[in-house]
C-alpha positions in Angstrom: -5.7 -19.2 15.8 -9.0 -20.7 14.2 -9.4 -22.9 11.1 -10.2 -20.4 8.2 -12.2 -21.2 5.0 -10.5 -22.3 1.9 -9.8 -19.4 -0.6 -11.8 -18.8 -3.4 -10.5 -17.6 -6.7 -11.0 -14.0 -7.3 -10.8 -11.5 -10.4 -11.2 -7.8 -10.6 -14.2 -6.8 -12.5 -15.1 -3.2 -12.1 -18.7 -2.5 -13.3 -19.2 -0.1 -16.4 -21.3 2.1 -14.3 -18.4 2.8 -12.0 -16.1 3.9 -14.9 -19.1 5.9 -16.6 -19.4 7.8 -13.1 -15.8 8.3 -12.9 -15.3 9.8 -16.5 -18.2 12.3 -15.6 -16.5 13.3 -12.5 -13.2 13.7 -14.1 -15.1 15.8 -16.9 -16.4 18.1 -14.5 -13.4 18.5 -12.2 -13.0 21.9 -10.6 -9.5 22.7 -10.5 -8.2 25.3 -7.7 -6.2 28.4 -8.6 -2.8 27.9 -9.2 -0.1 30.0 -7.5 2.3 31.3 -10.1 5.9 29.7 -9.9 4.8 27.5 -6.9 5.2 24.2 -8.6 4.8 21.6 -5.9 5.9 23.9 -3.1 2.5 23.8 -1.7 1.4 20.4 -2.7 0.4 18.9 -6.1 1.3 21.1 -8.8 -2.1 22.2 -10.5 -0.8 22.2 -13.9 0.6 18.7 -13.6 -2.7 17.6 -12.0 -4.6 18.9 -15.0 -2.6 17.0 -17.4 -2.8 14.0 -15.5 -6.6 14.0 -15.1 -6.8 14.8 -18.8 -4.9 11.8 -19.7 -7.0 9.8 -17.1 -10.1 10.9 -18.9 -9.2 10.4 -22.4 -6.5 7.9 -22.8 -5.9 5.8 -19.6 -7.4 2.2 -20.1 -8.6 0.7 -17.0 -9.8 -2.5 -18.7 -6.1 -3.1 -19.7 -4.7 -2.3 -16.2 -7.5 -4.5 -15.0 -6.3 -7.2 -17.6 -2.7 -7.0 -16.2 -3.7 -7.1 -12.3 -5.7 -10.3 -13.3 -2.6 -12.0 -14.6 -1.7 -12.3 -11.0 -3.7 -15.3 -9.3 -5.8 -13.8 -6.8 -7.9 -15.2 -4.0 -10.3 -14.2 -1.1 -10.5 -15.8 2.0 -12.9 -15.0 5.1 -10.6 -14.7 8.1 -11.5 -12.9 11.6 -14.6 -11.2 9.9 -12.4 -9.8 7.2 -12.8 -11.1 3.4 -9.0 -10.8 2.6 -7.7 -10.5 -0.9 -4.6 -11.7 -1.6 -2.0 -13.1 -4.6 -0.5 -16.5 -4.1 2.1 -17.9 -6.6 4.1 -21.0 -5.9 7.5 -20.7 -6.5 9.4 -23.0 -9.1 12.4 -24.8 -7.7 13.3 -27.7 -5.5 12.5 -25.8 -2.2 10.8 -22.8 -2.5 10.8 -20.4 0.3 7.4 -18.9 1.4 7.6 -14.9 1.1 4.7 -12.9 2.8 5.0 -9.5 0.7 2.9 -6.8 2.6 2.4 -3.4 0.8 2.0 0.0 2.6 0.4 3.2 1.8 -0.3 4.9 -0.7 0.5 1.4 -2.5 -1.3 -1.7 -2.8 -0.8 -5.4 -3.5 0.0 -4.4 -7.1 3.4 -3.4 -6.0 4.7 -7.0 -6.3 3.6 -7.4 -10.0 7.1 -6.3 -11.3 9.2 -8.7 -9.0 7.0 -11.7 -8.7 8.1 -13.3 -11.8 12.1 -13.4 -10.8 11.0 -14.3 -7.1 8.8 -17.3 -8.0 10.7 -18.3 -11.2 14.3 -17.4 -10.9 15.5 -19.8 -13.6 13.5 -18.2 -16.2 15.2 -14.8 -15.5 18.7 -16.0 -15.3 18.6 -17.1 -11.9 19.3 -20.1 -9.6 16.0 -22.4 -8.9 17.6 -23.0 -5.6 16.6 -19.3 -4.7 12.8 -19.4 -5.7 10.1 -18.2 -3.4 6.5 -18.9 -3.3 5.0 -15.3 -3.2 1.8 -14.2 -1.1 0.9 -10.7 -1.5 -2.3 -9.6 0.6 -4.2 -6.5 0.3 -4.1 -5.4 4.1 -7.6 -5.3 5.8 -9.4 -2.0 4.6 -7.1 -1.8 1.5 -7.9 -2.5 -1.9 -10.2 -5.7 -2.4 -9.9 -6.5 1.2 -12.9 -5.8 3.4 -12.7 -3.8 6.7 -14.2 -5.1 9.8 -16.7 -2.0 9.6 -16.0 -1.2 13.2 -13.3 0.4 15.3 -10.5 -2.1 16.5 -8.6 -3.0 13.3 -5.0 -2.2 14.4 -1.4 -3.7 13.4 -1.8 -6.5 15.9 -5.0 -7.6 14.6 -3.8 -7.4 11.1 -0.8 -9.3 12.0 -2.9 -12.3 13.5 -4.8 -12.2 10.3 -1.9 -12.5 8.0 -0.5 -15.5 10.5 -3.8 -17.3 9.9 -3.7 -16.7 6.2 -0.2 -18.2 6.0 -0.8 -21.2 8.4 -4.4 -22.2 8.4 -5.4 -21.0 4.9 -2.1 -21.7 2.7 -0.5 -24.3 5.0 2.8 -22.8 5.6 4.7 -23.7 8.7 7.2 -20.8 8.6 8.0 -18.2 6.1 10.0 -14.8 5.6 8.3 -11.1 5.1 9.0 -8.2 3.3 7.2 -5.1 4.5 7.1 -1.4 3.8 5.2 1.5 5.4 2.3 -0.3 7.0 3.6 -3.4 5.8 6.8 -3.1 8.2 4.9 -2.3 11.2 2.5 -5.3 10.7 5.0 -7.8 10.0 7.3 -6.6 12.9 4.2 -7.2 15.2 3.9 -10.6 13.3 7.4 -11.7 14.2 7.2 -10.6 17.6 4.1 -12.4 18.2 4.9 -15.5 16.2 8.7 -16.1 16.1 8.3 -19.6 15.3 6.6 -18.7 12.1 8.9 -15.8 10.9 12.3 -17.0 10.0 13.3 -13.5 8.5 12.2 -10.0 7.7 13.3 -7.5 5.2 11.8 -4.0 5.8 12.2 -1.0 3.7 10.9 1.2 6.2 11.3 1.7 10.0 9.6 4.3 12.2 11.5 3.3 15.4 14.2 5.6 16.9 16.1 5.5 20.1 14.9 7.4 23.1 16.8 10.6 23.9 16.0 10.3 27.5 19.0 9.8 29.4 21.0 9.3 26.0 24.9 9.5 25.6 26.2 12.7 24.3 25.5 12.4 20.5 27.9 12.7 17.8 27.7 15.5 14.9 26.5 12.8 12.5 23.7 11.8 14.9 22.6 15.3 15.6 22.6 15.9 11.9 20.3 12.9 11.4 17.7 13.8 14.1 17.8 17.6 12.7 17.0 16.2 9.2 14.5 14.0 10.5 12.6 16.7 12.3 12.8 18.9 9.3 11.2 16.4 7.1 8.6 15.4 9.5 7.5 19.2 9.6 7.6 19.3 5.9 5.9 16.1 4.8 4.2 14.8 7.9 1.1 16.8 8.1 -0.6 14.2 6.0 -0.5 11.7 8.9 -1.8 14.3 11.6 -4.9 14.6 9.6 -5.3 10.9 8.7 -4.7 10.1 12.5 -7.4 12.6 13.8 -10.0 13.4 11.3 -9.9 10.7 8.9 -13.6 10.6 8.0 -13.6 14.2 7.2 -10.8 13.8 4.7 -12.6 10.8 3.2 -15.7 12.8 2.3 -13.7 14.9 -0.2 -11.3 12.2 -1.5 -14.1 9.4 -1.8 -16.2 12.0 -3.8 -13.5 13.5 -6.2 -11.2 11.4 -8.4 -9.0 14.2 -8.9 -8.7 15.1 -5.2 -7.6 11.7 -4.6 -5.1 11.6 -7.2 -3.6 14.8 -5.9 -3.3 13.4 -2.5 -1.7 10.1 -3.5 0.6 11.2 -6.3 2.2 14.0 -4.5 3.5 11.4 -1.8 4.9 9.1 -4.8 6.9 12.4 -5.8 7.9 13.4 -2.5 8.9 9.8 -1.1 10.4 8.2 -4.4 14.1 9.2 -5.7 12.6 10.8 -8.8 14.3 14.2 -8.4 11.3 16.2 -8.7 10.0 14.4 -11.8 7.4 11.8 -10.5 7.0 10.0 -13.9 10.8 9.3 -14.1 10.2 6.9 -11.5 6.4 5.9 -12.3 4.5 6.0 -15.6 1.2 7.8 -15.8 -0.5 4.3 -16.2 1.2 2.9 -12.8 0.3 6.2 -10.9 -3.3 5.9 -12.1 -3.7 2.3 -11.5 -2.8 2.9 -7.9 -5.3 5.5 -7.5 -7.9 3.4 -9.4 -7.3 0.7 -6.8 -8.4 3.2 -4.2 -11.2 4.7 -6.1 -13.0 1.7 -7.3 -12.8 0.1 -3.8 -13.8 3.2 -2.1 -11.0 2.5 0.4 -9.3 5.8 1.1 -11.4 6.3 4.3 -10.5 2.9 5.5 -6.9 3.5 5.2 -7.2 6.8 7.0 -9.2 5.1 10.0 -6.1 2.7 10.1 -3.8 5.5 10.5 -5.5 6.9 13.4 -5.6 3.4 14.9 -2.0 3.2 14.8 -1.5 6.6 16.5 -4.3 5.9 19.0 -6.2 8.9 18.2 -9.3 6.9 16.9 -11.6 4.6 19.2 
């Protein structure tokens, strides 16, 4: 690792002209024809999307969402050609454990906002101060308010080294634990393998690793059922990854130009991948969904994330 520059404070401040342009685009949205009775069967429900876009245009308050996000102490640091954005909240307690919290897709660093209080100051939430954490929640390179390197070469291993440098050279932690989901789980797993002296524990809420079926012992009925269910899920829900892994730039042209299209692409995943029983707003409010969409919109990072998906699969140079 090389010594990184000191972090500089960062606040989100989206220019008014970006918001004015957004509202014009929302007002001029061309919705596709809906299929009677289809609901979400073919992707995003057009009726739901129309309601969400109308709320986005007339009632959603980005400045309030921006204010709430800026309540999190944020910084940027230049590491390996990346201006890395991150939240850092030191814990309150006798010996807080450093915790690296790494988001996935279609999420962002803001996922930590609901739990950062109890993690960093458990005593204020009825917990034991002995169990406090110092939380670091970065935006992965190419996501949100972190820059991309602007050329091929970003991959989970590279991201892992950048985060290791953030935790050690920039913030001065000699060891830490990690929490990761989706992309975060992949990056943290790479980091733990490369630096077992730094990572003392991992908690992952996503794992894409499966045992090889070559020369495998006969499967039990439960194992066969699991593999069948996984194959069915992949056939039904995995098409997005094939597209983002092979032709991400073509998709980015559409999603970076249409806020309604971007919302359709992201919100459908929140519905499909959460335990909402078909009602996405029973798990995420409209404001929560639109805040996540806005982070991708105002940073124009949806294309960068797509290239990352291609790098993971080896499809992009």
